[in-house]
All heavy atoms as a GROMACS GRO file, in nm:
protein
  631
    1MET      N    1   2.570  -6.989  10.189
    1MET     CA    2   2.537  -6.903  10.077
    1MET      C    3   2.618  -6.953   9.956
    1MET      O    4   2.738  -6.973   9.963
    1MET     CB    5   2.578  -6.759  10.109
    1MET     CG    6   2.568  -6.661   9.995
    1MET     SD    7   2.403  -6.622   9.935
    1MET     CE    8   2.342  -6.514  10.061
    2VAL      N    9   2.549  -6.971   9.846
    2VAL     CA   10   2.614  -7.004   9.718
    2VAL      C   11   2.626  -6.876   9.640
    2VAL      O   12   2.526  -6.807   9.616
    2VAL     CB   13   2.529  -7.107   9.639
    2VAL    CG1   14   2.586  -7.131   9.502
    2VAL    CG2   15   2.519  -7.240   9.716
    3THR      N   16   2.750  -6.841   9.600
    3THR     CA   17   2.772  -6.722   9.521
    3THR      C   18   2.819  -6.765   9.382
    3THR      O   19   2.916  -6.837   9.367
    3THR     CB   20   2.879  -6.630   9.587
    3THR    OG1   21   2.833  -6.596   9.717
    3THR    CG2   22   2.901  -6.505   9.505
    4ILE      N   23   2.746  -6.717   9.284
    4ILE     CA   24   2.776  -6.747   9.144
    4ILE      C   25   2.841  -6.624   9.080
    4ILE      O   26   2.781  -6.519   9.075
    4ILE     CB   27   2.647  -6.781   9.067
    4ILE    CG1   28   2.565  -6.888   9.140
    4ILE    CG2   29   2.679  -6.822   8.923
    4ILE    CD1   30   2.423  -6.900   9.090
    5GLN      N   31   2.965  -6.644   9.034
    5GLN     CA   32   3.035  -6.539   8.963
    5GLN      C   33   3.009  -6.554   8.813
    5GLN      O   34   3.031  -6.662   8.759
    5GLN     CB   35   3.184  -6.549   8.991
    5GLN     CG   36   3.221  -6.529   9.137
    5GLN     CD   37   3.368  -6.551   9.162
    5GLN    OE1   38   3.426  -6.647   9.109
    5GLN    NE2   39   3.427  -6.465   9.241
    6ILE      N   40   2.964  -6.448   8.750
    6ILE     CA   41   2.934  -6.451   8.609
    6ILE      C   42   3.013  -6.339   8.540
    6ILE      O   43   3.002  -6.224   8.576
    6ILE     CB   44   2.782  -6.428   8.583
    6ILE    CG1   45   2.702  -6.539   8.656
    6ILE    CG2   46   2.750  -6.429   8.432
    6ILE    CD1   47   2.554  -6.519   8.651
    7CYS      N   48   3.093  -6.380   8.440
    7CYS     CA   49   3.175  -6.285   8.369
    7CYS      C   50   3.088  -6.192   8.286
    7CYS      O   51   2.996  -6.237   8.215
    7CYS     CB   52   3.275  -6.359   8.279
    7CYS     SG   53   3.380  -6.244   8.185
    8ILE      N   54   3.117  -6.062   8.290
    8ILE     CA   55   3.049  -5.966   8.208
    8ILE      C   56   3.150  -5.893   8.117
    8ILE      O   57   3.122  -5.786   8.066
    8ILE     CB   58   2.969  -5.863   8.294
    8ILE    CG1   59   3.059  -5.795   8.396
    8ILE    CG2   60   2.851  -5.932   8.359
    8ILE    CD1   61   2.995  -5.678   8.466
    9GLY      N   62   3.265  -5.957   8.098
    9GLY     CA   63   3.368  -5.900   8.008
    9GLY      C   64   3.319  -5.906   7.865
    9GLY      O   65   3.212  -5.958   7.834
   10SER      N   66   3.403  -5.856   7.774
   10SER     CA   67   3.364  -5.839   7.634
   10SER      C   68   3.307  -5.961   7.567
   10SER      O   69   3.198  -5.962   7.510
   10SER     CB   70   3.481  -5.785   7.553
   10SER     OG   71   3.522  -5.662   7.604
   11ALA      N   72   3.383  -6.073   7.567
   11ALA     CA   73   3.340  -6.196   7.500
   11ALA      C   74   3.210  -6.247   7.563
   11ALA      O   75   3.118  -6.287   7.492
   11ALA     CB   76   3.448  -6.302   7.504
   12CYS      N   77   3.206  -6.253   7.693
   12CYS     CA   78   3.087  -6.302   7.762
   12CYS      C   79   2.967  -6.213   7.740
   12CYS      O   80   2.855  -6.257   7.725
   12CYS     CB   81   3.116  -6.324   7.909
   12CYS     SG   82   3.232  -6.461   7.940
   13HIS      N   83   2.991  -6.084   7.741
   13HIS     CA   84   2.884  -5.988   7.718
   13HIS      C   85   2.820  -6.014   7.578
   13HIS      O   86   2.699  -6.020   7.566
   13HIS     CB   87   2.936  -5.843   7.723
   13HIS     CG   88   2.837  -5.741   7.684
   13HIS    ND1   89   2.729  -5.712   7.760
   13HIS    CD2   90   2.830  -5.664   7.573
   13HIS    CE1   91   2.657  -5.617   7.697
   13HIS    NE2   92   2.716  -5.587   7.583
   14LEU      N   93   2.907  -6.032   7.479
   14LEU     CA   94   2.858  -6.057   7.344
   14LEU      C   95   2.782  -6.189   7.333
   14LEU      O   96   2.693  -6.201   7.248
   14LEU     CB   97   2.973  -6.053   7.244
   14LEU     CG   98   3.039  -5.917   7.223
   14LEU    CD1   99   3.160  -5.931   7.134
   14LEU    CD2  100   2.936  -5.820   7.162
   15LYS      N  101   2.816  -6.286   7.417
   15LYS     CA  102   2.750  -6.418   7.411
   15LYS      C  103   2.626  -6.424   7.502
   15LYS      O  104   2.561  -6.528   7.512
   15LYS     CB  105   2.847  -6.527   7.454
   15LYS     CG  106   2.962  -6.544   7.359
   15LYS     CD  107   2.919  -6.639   7.250
   15LYS     CE  108   3.040  -6.671   7.164
   15LYS     NZ  109   3.042  -6.803   7.115
   16GLY      N  110   2.596  -6.313   7.573
   16GLY     CA  111   2.466  -6.309   7.648
   16GLY      C  112   2.478  -6.314   7.797
   16GLY      O  113   2.386  -6.365   7.862
   17SER      N  114   2.586  -6.265   7.856
   17SER     CA  115   2.603  -6.276   8.002
   17SER      C  116   2.488  -6.208   8.076
   17SER      O  117   2.446  -6.263   8.181
   17SER     CB  118   2.738  -6.219   8.047
   17SER     OG  119   2.750  -6.083   8.013
   18TYR      N  120   2.437  -6.098   8.028
   18TYR     CA  121   2.330  -6.032   8.099
   18TYR      C  122   2.200  -6.110   8.092
   18TYR      O  123   2.119  -6.113   8.187
   18TYR     CB  124   2.309  -5.888   8.052
   18TYR     CG  125   2.424  -5.800   8.099
   18TYR    CD1  126   2.532  -5.774   8.018
   18TYR    CD2  127   2.423  -5.748   8.229
   18TYR    CE1  128   2.639  -5.695   8.062
   18TYR    CE2  129   2.529  -5.672   8.273
   18TYR     CZ  130   2.636  -5.646   8.190
   18TYR     OH  131   2.741  -5.570   8.236
   19LYS      N  132   2.179  -6.188   7.982
   19LYS     CA  133   2.063  -6.274   7.971
   19LYS      C  134   2.079  -6.391   8.069
   19LYS      O  135   1.981  -6.433   8.132
   19LYS     CB  136   2.048  -6.324   7.830
   19LYS     CG  137   2.002  -6.218   7.733
   19LYS     CD  138   1.989  -6.270   7.592
   19LYS     CE  139   1.948  -6.161   7.497
   19LYS     NZ  140   1.939  -6.209   7.359
   20VAL      N  141   2.201  -6.442   8.083
   20VAL     CA  142   2.229  -6.550   8.179
   20VAL      C  143   2.198  -6.500   8.322
   20VAL      O  144   2.134  -6.568   8.399
   20VAL     CB  145   2.371  -6.604   8.167
   20VAL    CG1  146   2.404  -6.698   8.282
   20VAL    CG2  147   2.391  -6.670   8.034
   21ILE      N  148   2.250  -6.382   8.352
   21ILE     CA  149   2.224  -6.322   8.485
   21ILE      C  150   2.076  -6.312   8.510
   21ILE      O  151   2.024  -6.351   8.617
   21ILE     CB  152   2.293  -6.185   8.499
   21ILE    CG1  153   2.446  -6.204   8.507
   21ILE    CG2  154   2.241  -6.108   8.621
   21ILE    CD1  155   2.522  -6.074   8.498
   22ASN      N  156   2.002  -6.257   8.415
   22ASN     CA  157   1.854  -6.241   8.430
   22ASN      C  158   1.785  -6.376   8.447
   22ASN      O  159   1.695  -6.387   8.533
   22ASN     CB  160   1.797  -6.161   8.314
   22ASN     CG  161   1.837  -6.017   8.316
   22ASN    OD1  162   1.867  -5.961   8.420
   22ASN    ND2  163   1.840  -5.956   8.198
   23CYS      N  164   1.824  -6.474   8.371
   23CYS     CA  165   1.762  -6.607   8.383
   23CYS      C  166   1.789  -6.666   8.520
   23CYS      O  167   1.700  -6.719   8.585
   23CYS     CB  168   1.815  -6.696   8.274
   23CYS     SG  169   1.738  -6.861   8.277
   24LEU      N  170   1.914  -6.660   8.566
   24LEU     CA  171   1.947  -6.718   8.696
   24LEU      C  172   1.875  -6.640   8.810
   24LEU      O  173   1.828  -6.700   8.906
   24LEU     CB  174   2.099  -6.716   8.718
   24LEU     CG  175   2.176  -6.810   8.627
   24LEU    CD1  176   2.327  -6.799   8.656
   24LEU    CD2  177   2.129  -6.955   8.638
   25GLN      N  178   1.867  -6.509   8.794
   25GLN     CA  179   1.793  -6.431   8.896
   25GLN      C  180   1.647  -6.468   8.899
   25GLN      O  181   1.586  -6.476   9.006
   25GLN     CB  182   1.812  -6.281   8.866
   25GLN     CG  183   1.764  -6.192   8.982
   25GLN     CD  184   1.848  -6.216   9.107
   25GLN    OE1  185   1.968  -6.201   9.106
   25GLN    NE2  186   1.782  -6.253   9.215
   26ASP      N  187   1.588  -6.493   8.780
   26ASP     CA  188   1.449  -6.539   8.774
   26ASP      C  189   1.432  -6.674   8.848
   26ASP      O  190   1.333  -6.692   8.919
   26ASP     CB  191   1.402  -6.550   8.631
   26ASP     CG  192   1.383  -6.415   8.561
   26ASP    OD1  193   1.381  -6.312   8.632
   26ASP    OD2  194   1.373  -6.415   8.437
   27GLU      N  195   1.528  -6.763   8.828
   27GLU     CA  196   1.523  -6.894   8.896
   27GLU      C  197   1.532  -6.876   9.049
   27GLU      O  198   1.460  -6.942   9.125
   27GLU     CB  199   1.636  -6.985   8.847
   27GLU     CG  200   1.627  -7.025   8.702
   27GLU     CD  201   1.521  -7.129   8.673
   27GLU    OE1  202   1.466  -7.188   8.769
   27GLU    OE2  203   1.491  -7.151   8.554
   28ILE      N  204   1.621  -6.787   9.092
   28ILE     CA  205   1.639  -6.760   9.236
   28ILE      C  206   1.508  -6.704   9.291
   28ILE      O  207   1.461  -6.753   9.396
   28ILE     CB  208   1.754  -6.664   9.257
   28ILE    CG1  209   1.888  -6.733   9.225
   28ILE    CG2  210   1.756  -6.609   9.399
   28ILE    CD1  211   2.006  -6.637   9.210
   29ASN      N  212   1.451  -6.609   9.226
   29ASN     CA  213   1.327  -6.543   9.274
   29ASN      C  214   1.209  -6.642   9.272
   29ASN      O  215   1.130  -6.642   9.367
   29ASN     CB  216   1.294  -6.421   9.190
   29ASN     CG  217   1.396  -6.310   9.209
   29ASN    OD1  218   1.467  -6.306   9.311
   29ASN    ND2  219   1.406  -6.223   9.113
   30ALA      N  220   1.199  -6.724   9.169
   30ALA     CA  221   1.087  -6.818   9.157
   30ALA      C  222   1.089  -6.921   9.273
   30ALA      O  223   0.984  -6.969   9.315
   30ALA     CB  224   1.091  -6.890   9.024
   31ARG      N  225   1.209  -6.950   9.322
   31ARG     CA  226   1.222  -7.050   9.429
   31ARG      C  227   1.245  -6.985   9.568
   31ARG      O  228   1.271  -7.054   9.664
   31ARG     CB  229   1.340  -7.142   9.396
   31ARG     CG  230   1.312  -7.231   9.281
   31ARG     CD  231   1.438  -7.311   9.243
   31ARG     NE  232   1.409  -7.415   9.145
   31ARG     CZ  233   1.398  -7.397   9.016
   31ARG    NH1  234   1.407  -7.276   8.966
   31ARG    NH2  235   1.376  -7.499   8.933
   32ASP      N  236   1.235  -6.852   9.570
   32ASP     CA  237   1.253  -6.776   9.695
   32ASP      C  238   1.386  -6.812   9.766
   32ASP      O  239   1.391  -6.843   9.883
   32ASP     CB  240   1.135  -6.802   9.790
   32ASP     CG  241   1.123  -6.702   9.902
   32ASP    OD1  242   1.172  -6.587   9.882
   32ASP    OD2  243   1.076  -6.736  10.011
   33LEU      N  244   1.493  -6.807   9.684
   33LEU     CA  245   1.629  -6.841   9.734
   33LEU      C  246   1.722  -6.724   9.745
   33LEU      O  247   1.844  -6.743   9.753
   33LEU     CB  248   1.690  -6.949   9.641
   33LEU     CG  249   1.619  -7.083   9.638
   33LEU    CD1  250   1.679  -7.173   9.528
   33LEU    CD2  251   1.631  -7.150   9.774
   34ALA      N  252   1.668  -6.603   9.746
   34ALA     CA  253   1.752  -6.483   9.748
   34ALA      C  254   1.844  -6.478   9.872
   34ALA      O  255   1.951  -6.419   9.868
   34ALA     CB  256   1.669  -6.358   9.742
   35ASP      N  257   1.801  -6.544   9.979
   35ASP     CA  258   1.883  -6.545  10.102
   35ASP      C  259   1.987  -6.656  10.100
   35ASP      O  260   2.074  -6.663  10.189
   35ASP     CB  261   1.796  -6.558  10.224
   35ASP     CG  262   1.712  -6.686  10.225
   35ASP    OD1  263   1.680  -6.738  10.117
   35ASP    OD2  264   1.677  -6.734  10.335
   36ARG      N  265   1.985  -6.742   9.996
   36ARG     CA  266   2.079  -6.857   9.989
   36ARG      C  267   2.167  -6.857   9.865
   36ARG      O  268   2.266  -6.929   9.862
   36ARG     CB  269   2.001  -6.987   9.996
   36ARG     CG  270   1.922  -7.000  10.126
   36ARG     CD  271   1.851  -7.128  10.138
   36ARG     NE  272   1.947  -7.238  10.144
   36ARG     CZ  273   1.915  -7.364  10.115
   36ARG    NH1  274   1.793  -7.398  10.080
   36ARG    NH2  275   2.007  -7.459  10.123
   37VAL      N  276   2.127  -6.779   9.760
   37VAL     CA  277   2.205  -6.776   9.635
   37VAL      C  278   2.224  -6.633   9.594
   37VAL      O  279   2.131  -6.554   9.588
   37VAL     CB  280   2.129  -6.852   9.523
   37VAL    CG1  281   2.212  -6.850   9.395
   37VAL    CG2  282   2.100  -6.996   9.565
   38ALA      N  283   2.348  -6.598   9.563
   38ALA     CA  284   2.381  -6.462   9.520
   38ALA      C  285   2.453  -6.467   9.385
   38ALA      O  286   2.528  -6.559   9.357
   38ALA     CB  287   2.472  -6.393   9.622
   39ILE      N  288   2.426  -6.367   9.301
   39ILE     CA  289   2.492  -6.353   9.174
   39ILE      C  290   2.589  -6.238   9.185
   39ILE      O  291   2.552  -6.129   9.232
   39ILE     CB  292   2.390  -6.328   9.062
   39ILE    CG1  293   2.302  -6.451   9.044
   39ILE    CG2  294   2.461  -6.293   8.932
   39ILE    CD1  295   2.191  -6.436   8.943
   40LYS      N  296   2.709  -6.259   9.140
   40LYS     CA  297   2.815  -6.162   9.151
   40LYS      C  298   2.879  -6.142   9.011
   40LYS      O  299   2.958  -6.226   8.967
   40LYS     CB  300   2.920  -6.206   9.248
   40LYS     CG  301   3.032  -6.108   9.272
   40LYS     CD  302   3.129  -6.163   9.377
   40LYS     CE  303   3.247  -6.075   9.396
   40LYS     NZ  304   3.342  -6.130   9.494
   41PRO      N  305   2.841  -6.033   8.942
   41PRO     CA  306   2.906  -6.006   8.811
   41PRO      C  307   3.058  -5.983   8.835
   41PRO      O  308   3.097  -5.923   8.935
   41PRO     CB  309   2.840  -5.881   8.761
   41PRO     CG  310   2.710  -5.876   8.838
   41PRO     CD  311   2.738  -5.937   8.972
   42THR      N  312   3.138  -6.031   8.745
   42THR     CA  313   3.282  -6.018   8.756
   42THR      C  314   3.340  -6.004   8.616
   42THR      O  315   3.270  -6.021   8.516
   42THR     CB  316   3.342  -6.139   8.829
   42THR    OG1  317   3.479  -6.114   8.858
   42THR    CG2  318   3.327  -6.268   8.753
   43PHE      N  319   3.467  -5.970   8.610
   43PHE     CA  320   3.530  -5.963   8.480
   43PHE      C  321   3.614  -6.087   8.459
   43PHE      O  322   3.620  -6.176   8.545
   43PHE     CB  323   3.613  -5.833   8.468
   43PHE     CG  324   3.525  -5.716   8.445
   43PHE    CD1  325   3.492  -5.631   8.548
   43PHE    CD2  326   3.470  -5.692   8.320
   43PHE    CE1  327   3.406  -5.525   8.529
   43PHE    CE2  328   3.384  -5.585   8.298
   43PHE     CZ  329   3.353  -5.501   8.403
   44CYS      N  330   3.679  -6.098   8.351
   44CYS     CA  331   3.742  -6.216   8.292
   44CYS      C  332   3.777  -6.329   8.389
   44CYS      O  333   3.848  -6.309   8.486
   44CYS     CB  334   3.867  -6.175   8.216
   44CYS     SG  335   3.924  -6.307   8.106
   45LEU      N  336   3.720  -6.445   8.358
   45LEU     CA  337   3.754  -6.569   8.432
   45LEU      C  338   3.854  -6.652   8.355
   45LEU      O  339   3.884  -6.764   8.395
   45LEU     CB  340   3.626  -6.649   8.458
   45LEU     CG  341   3.523  -6.581   8.551
   45LEU    CD1  342   3.399  -6.666   8.559
   45LEU    CD2  343   3.582  -6.554   8.687
   46GLY      N  344   3.905  -6.597   8.244
   46GLY     CA  345   4.009  -6.662   8.168
   46GLY      C  346   3.966  -6.771   8.073
   46GLY      O  347   4.045  -6.849   8.024
   47GLU      N  348   3.836  -6.782   8.047
   47GLU     CA  349   3.782  -6.884   7.958
   47GLU      C  350   3.698  -6.820   7.847
   47GLU      O  351   3.586  -6.863   7.818
   47GLU     CB  352   3.694  -6.982   8.038
   47GLU     CG  353   3.773  -7.061   8.139
   47GLU     CD  354   3.865  -7.167   8.077
   47GLU    OE1  355   3.836  -7.212   7.963
   47GLU    OE2  356   3.963  -7.204   8.142
   48CYS      N  357   3.753  -6.715   7.785
   48CYS     CA  358   3.678  -6.639   7.686
   48CYS      C  359   3.629  -6.721   7.569
   48CYS      O  360   3.522  -6.692   7.515
   48CYS     CB  361   3.766  -6.522   7.636
   48CYS     SG  362   3.822  -6.413   7.769
   49ALA      N  363   3.701  -6.824   7.531
   49ALA     CA  364   3.660  -6.906   7.419
   49ALA      C  365   3.534  -6.989   7.450
   49ALA      O  366   3.468  -7.040   7.358
   49ALA     CB  367   3.773  -7.000   7.376
   50HIS      N  368   3.502  -7.001   7.578
   50HIS     CA  369   3.387  -7.080   7.620
   50HIS      C  370   3.280  -6.993   7.687
   50HIS      O  371   3.209  -7.039   7.775
   50HIS     CB  372   3.432  -7.192   7.716
   50HIS     CG  373   3.539  -7.278   7.659
   50HIS    ND1  374   3.510  -7.371   7.558
   50HIS    CD2  375   3.669  -7.285   7.684
   50HIS    CE1  376   3.622  -7.432   7.527
   50HIS    NE2  377   3.718  -7.384   7.600
   51ALA      N  378   3.270  -6.870   7.644
   51ALA     CA  379   3.178  -6.773   7.704
   51ALA      C  380   3.036  -6.824   7.694
   51ALA      O  381   3.001  -6.893   7.596
   51ALA     CB  382   3.193  -6.638   7.636
   52VAL      N  383   2.953  -6.797   7.786
   52VAL     CA  384   2.958  -6.715   7.905
   52VAL      C  385   3.021  -6.798   8.018
   52VAL      O  386   2.978  -6.906   8.049
   52VAL     CB  387   2.816  -6.669   7.943
   52VAL    CG1  388   2.814  -6.599   8.080
   52VAL    CG2  389   2.753  -6.583   7.836
   53SER      N  390   3.125  -6.739   8.078
   53SER     CA  391   3.197  -6.809   8.185
   53SER      C  392   3.132  -6.783   8.318
   53SER      O  393   3.102  -6.670   8.358
   53SER     CB  394   3.341  -6.758   8.189
   53SER     OG  395   3.404  -6.790   8.066
   54VAL      N  396   3.111  -6.895   8.392
   54VAL     CA  397   3.045  -6.890   8.521
   54VAL      C  398   3.126  -6.979   8.618
   54VAL      O  399   3.169  -7.089   8.582
   54VAL     CB  400   2.900  -6.944   8.514
   54VAL    CG1  401   2.834  -6.948   8.650
   54VAL    CG2  402   2.819  -6.859   8.416
   55ARG      N  403   3.145  -6.929   8.741
   55ARG     CA  404   3.220  -7.004   8.841
   55ARG      C  405   3.155  -6.982   8.976
   55ARG      O  406   3.100  -6.876   9.006
   55ARG     CB  407   3.366  -6.954   8.846
   55ARG     CG  408   3.449  -7.020   8.952
   55ARG     CD  409   3.594  -6.976   8.945
   55ARG     NE  410   3.606  -6.835   8.970
   55ARG     CZ  411   3.713  -6.764   8.939
   55ARG    NH1  412   3.816  -6.820   8.881
   55ARG    NH2  413   3.719  -6.634   8.962
   56PHE      N  414   3.158  -7.084   9.058
   56PHE     CA  415   3.110  -7.070   9.195
   56PHE      C  416   3.225  -7.016   9.278
   56PHE      O  417   3.337  -7.066   9.272
   56PHE     CB  418   3.062  -7.208   9.250
   56PHE     CG  419   2.936  -7.255   9.183
   56PHE    CD1  420   2.943  -7.344   9.078
   56PHE    CD2  421   2.813  -7.209   9.221
   56PHE    CE1  422   2.828  -7.388   9.013
   56PHE    CE2  423   2.699  -7.251   9.160
   56PHE     CZ  424   2.707  -7.339   9.054
   57GLU      N  425   3.195  -6.915   9.358
   57GLU     CA  426   3.299  -6.853   9.440
   57GLU      C  427   3.363  -6.959   9.530
   57GLU      O  428   3.295  -7.041   9.590
   57GLU     CB  429   3.240  -6.743   9.526
   57GLU     CG  430   3.342  -6.651   9.591
   57GLU     CD  431   3.277  -6.529   9.648
   57GLU    OE1  432   3.205  -6.542   9.748
   57GLU    OE2  433   3.296  -6.419   9.590
   58GLY      N  434   3.498  -6.960   9.532
   58GLY     CA  435   3.570  -7.057   9.610
   58GLY      C  436   3.607  -7.184   9.536
   58GLY      O  437   3.670  -7.273   9.592
   59GLU      N  438   3.560  -7.195   9.413
   59GLU     CA  439   3.590  -7.314   9.330
   59GLU      C  440   3.671  -7.271   9.210
   59GLU      O  441   3.664  -7.155   9.166
   59GLU     CB  442   3.461  -7.381   9.285
   59GLU     CG  443   3.380  -7.437   9.400
   59GLU     CD  444   3.254  -7.512   9.355
   59GLU    OE1  445   3.247  -7.552   9.235
   59GLU    OE2  446   3.165  -7.528   9.439
   60ASP      N  447   3.744  -7.364   9.151
   60ASP     CA  448   3.828  -7.333   9.037
   60ASP      C  449   3.762  -7.360   8.901
   60ASP      O  450   3.792  -7.296   8.803
   60ASP     CB  451   3.958  -7.417   9.042
   60ASP     CG  452   4.050  -7.373   9.155
   60ASP    OD1  453   4.047  -7.254   9.194
   60ASP    OD2  454   4.127  -7.459   9.205
   61GLU      N  455   3.669  -7.456   8.898
   61GLU     CA  456   3.608  -7.494   8.774
   61GLU      C  457   3.522  -7.380   8.715
   61GLU      O  458   3.444  -7.317   8.785
   61GLU     CB  459   3.519  -7.617   8.792
   61GLU     CG  460   3.455  -7.667   8.664
   61GLU     CD  461   3.371  -7.792   8.685
   61GLU    OE1  462   3.350  -7.835   8.798
   61GLU    OE2  463   3.318  -7.840   8.581
   62VAL      N  464   3.543  -7.356   8.587
   62VAL     CA  465   3.464  -7.254   8.515
   62VAL      C  466   3.366  -7.328   8.422
   62VAL      O  467   3.408  -7.412   8.343
   62VAL     CB  468   3.555  -7.160   8.435
   62VAL    CG1  469   3.472  -7.060   8.352
   62VAL    CG2  470   3.650  -7.083   8.528
   63HIS      N  471   3.241  -7.294   8.431
   63HIS     CA  472   3.137  -7.354   8.349
   63HIS      C  473   3.102  -7.261   8.234
   63HIS      O  474   3.107  -7.141   8.244
   63HIS     CB  475   3.012  -7.376   8.434
   63HIS     CG  476   3.034  -7.459   8.555
   63HIS    ND1  477   3.017  -7.595   8.556
   63HIS    CD2  478   3.073  -7.427   8.680
   63HIS    CE1  479   3.045  -7.642   8.677
   63HIS    NE2  480   3.077  -7.541   8.752
   64SER      N  481   3.069  -7.322   8.121
   64SER     CA  482   3.020  -7.247   8.005
   64SER      C  483   2.867  -7.253   8.008
   64SER      O  484   2.810  -7.360   8.000
   64SER     CB  485   3.077  -7.307   7.878
   64SER     OG  486   3.025  -7.241   7.767
   65VAL      N  487   2.803  -7.136   8.017
   65VAL     CA  488   2.659  -7.132   8.026
   65VAL      C  489   2.607  -7.035   7.921
   65VAL      O  490   2.657  -6.924   7.906
   65VAL     CB  491   2.615  -7.083   8.168
   65VAL    CG1  492   2.462  -7.074   8.177
   65VAL    CG2  493   2.673  -7.176   8.277
   66SER      N  494   2.506  -7.076   7.850
   66SER     CA  495   2.443  -6.987   7.750
   66SER      C  496   2.307  -6.948   7.806
   66SER      O  497   2.256  -7.009   7.900
   66SER     CB  498   2.423  -7.061   7.617
   66SER     OG  499   2.327  -7.161   7.630
   67PRO      N  500   2.246  -6.845   7.746
   67PRO     CA  501   2.111  -6.812   7.791
   67PRO      C  502   2.014  -6.930   7.778
   67PRO      O  503   1.928  -6.943   7.864
   67PRO     CB  504   2.074  -6.697   7.697
   67PRO     CG  505   2.201  -6.630   7.663
   67PRO     CD  506   2.300  -6.747   7.650
   68ASP      N  507   2.034  -7.014   7.678
   68ASP     CA  508   1.947  -7.131   7.659
   68ASP      C  509   1.971  -7.240   7.764
   68ASP      O  510   1.879  -7.320   7.790
   68ASP     CB  511   1.964  -7.187   7.519
   68ASP     CG  512   1.915  -7.095   7.413
   68ASP    OD1  513   1.826  -7.010   7.441
   68ASP    OD2  514   1.962  -7.105   7.297
   69SER      N  515   2.093  -7.249   7.818
   69SER     CA  516   2.123  -7.354   7.915
   69SER      C  517   2.122  -7.309   8.058
   69SER      O  518   2.150  -7.387   8.148
   69SER     CB  519   2.258  -7.420   7.880
   69SER     OG  520   2.365  -7.327   7.907
   70ALA      N  521   2.089  -7.183   8.083
   70ALA     CA  522   2.096  -7.128   8.218
   70ALA      C  523   2.004  -7.196   8.315
   70ALA      O  524   2.043  -7.224   8.430
   70ALA     CB  525   2.073  -6.977   8.217
   71SER      N  526   1.884  -7.228   8.275
   71SER     CA  527   1.791  -7.299   8.366
   71SER      C  528   1.840  -7.437   8.402
   71SER      O  529   1.834  -7.479   8.517
   71SER     CB  530   1.652  -7.306   8.303
   71SER     OG  531   1.591  -7.179   8.300
   72ASP      N  532   1.890  -7.511   8.303
   72ASP     CA  533   1.949  -7.642   8.330
   72ASP      C  534   2.067  -7.631   8.423
   72ASP      O  535   2.083  -7.712   8.514
   72ASP     CB  536   1.989  -7.709   8.201
   72ASP     CG  537   1.870  -7.753   8.116
   72ASP    OD1  538   1.760  -7.770   8.172
   72ASP    OD2  539   1.889  -7.766   7.994
   73PHE      N  540   2.152  -7.532   8.399
   73PHE     CA  541   2.268  -7.510   8.488
   73PHE      C  542   2.220  -7.485   8.631
   73PHE      O  543   2.277  -7.544   8.722
   73PHE     CB  544   2.351  -7.389   8.438
   73PHE     CG  545   2.458  -7.345   8.533
   73PHE    CD1  546   2.578  -7.414   8.537
   73PHE    CD2  547   2.436  -7.236   8.615
   73PHE    CE1  548   2.678  -7.373   8.626
   73PHE    CE2  549   2.535  -7.197   8.704
   73PHE     CZ  550   2.655  -7.266   8.711
   74PHE      N  551   2.118  -7.404   8.648
   74PHE     CA  552   2.068  -7.375   8.780
   74PHE      C  553   2.016  -7.506   8.847
   74PHE      O  554   2.053  -7.534   8.961
   74PHE     CB  555   1.954  -7.273   8.775
   74PHE     CG  556   1.913  -7.226   8.907
   74PHE    CD1  557   1.975  -7.120   8.970
   74PHE    CD2  558   1.807  -7.286   8.978
   74PHE    CE1  559   1.937  -7.076   9.097
   74PHE    CE2  560   1.770  -7.244   9.105
   74PHE     CZ  561   1.835  -7.138   9.162
   75ASN      N  562   1.939  -7.582   8.773
   75ASN     CA  563   1.882  -7.704   8.830
   75ASN      C  564   1.988  -7.807   8.863
   75ASN      O  565   1.976  -7.876   8.966
   75ASN     CB  566   1.778  -7.763   8.734
   75ASN     CG  567   1.654  -7.679   8.724
   75ASN    OD1  568   1.609  -7.620   8.822
   75ASN    ND2  569   1.597  -7.671   8.607
   76GLU      N  570   2.089  -7.823   8.780
   76GLU     CA  571   2.189  -7.925   8.798
   76GLU      C  572   2.304  -7.883   8.892
   76GLU      O  573   2.351  -7.963   8.970
   76GLU     CB  574   2.246  -7.967   8.661
   76GLU     CG  575   2.143  -8.031   8.572
   76GLU     CD  576   2.189  -8.043   8.427
   76GLU    OE1  577   2.309  -8.019   8.398
   76GLU    OE2  578   2.104  -8.072   8.342
   77GLN      N  579   2.347  -7.760   8.878
   77GLN     CA  580   2.466  -7.718   8.950
   77GLN      C  581   2.436  -7.638   9.081
   77GLN      O  582   2.502  -7.659   9.182
   77GLN     CB  583   2.558  -7.634   8.859
   77GLN     CG  584   2.611  -7.712   8.742
   77GLN     CD  585   2.710  -7.818   8.783
   77GLN    OE1  586   2.784  -7.802   8.879
   77GLN    NE2  587   2.710  -7.928   8.709
   78VAL      N  588   2.345  -7.544   9.072
   78VAL     CA  589   2.316  -7.455   9.185
   78VAL      C  590   2.237  -7.531   9.293
   78VAL      O  591   2.275  -7.537   9.408
   78VAL     CB  592   2.243  -7.330   9.142
   78VAL    CG1  593   2.213  -7.241   9.262
   78VAL    CG2  594   2.330  -7.253   9.038
   79LEU      N  595   2.127  -7.592   9.250
   79LEU     CA  596   2.043  -7.661   9.351
   79LEU      C  597   2.118  -7.772   9.422
   79LEU      O  598   2.097  -7.793   9.542
   79LEU     CB  599   1.916  -7.713   9.284
   79LEU     CG  600   1.817  -7.606   9.234
   79LEU    CD1  601   1.696  -7.674   9.170
   79LEU    CD2  602   1.773  -7.512   9.346
   80SER      N  603   2.207  -7.841   9.352
   80SER     CA  604   2.282  -7.947   9.418
   80SER      C  605   2.378  -7.897   9.525
   80SER      O  606   2.411  -7.963   9.618
   80SER     CB  607   2.363  -8.027   9.313
   80SER     OG  608   2.467  -7.949   9.257
   81ARG      N  609   2.420  -7.769   9.513
   81ARG     CA  610   2.507  -7.712   9.614
   81ARG      C  611   2.432  -7.660   9.735
   81ARG      O  612   2.490  -7.631   9.838
   81ARG     CB  613   2.588  -7.597   9.552
   81ARG     CG  614   2.700  -7.647   9.465
   81ARG     CD  615   2.766  -7.539   9.385
   81ARG     NE  616   2.887  -7.581   9.318
   81ARG     CZ  617   2.892  -7.656   9.208
   81ARG    NH1  618   2.781  -7.700   9.153
   81ARG    NH2  619   3.009  -7.691   9.158
   82LEU      N  620   2.303  -7.652   9.723
   82LEU     CA  621   2.220  -7.606   9.838
   82LEU      C  622   2.188  -7.717   9.933
   82LEU      O  623   2.143  -7.692  10.046
   82LEU     CB  624   2.094  -7.539   9.787
   82LEU     CG  625   2.110  -7.408   9.711
   82LEU    CD1  626   1.979  -7.361   9.656
   82LEU    CD2  627   2.174  -7.302   9.800
   83GLY      N  628   2.206  -7.840   9.890
   83GLY     CA  629   2.182  -7.955   9.979
   83GLY      C  630   2.045  -7.996   9.987
   83GLY      O  631   1.945  -8.002  10.000
   0.00000   0.00000   0.00000
């Protein structure tokens, strides 16, 4: 299971965290991956200047994802973790 943590704190909220969540959820549903990929809203990941902050559970790297780049992020980062 790949778990994606997405910050919904103030800075990330203002930069579109809920749009990122919706876009990633759409990607998951379109590929029928609900049993393999989970989205977990969370608060501050400590990278407010680079909002929207996204991290894979169990990893340290925080990615900066915008609503416009969410599909690319899914294709490049999420799918590669599924093997």
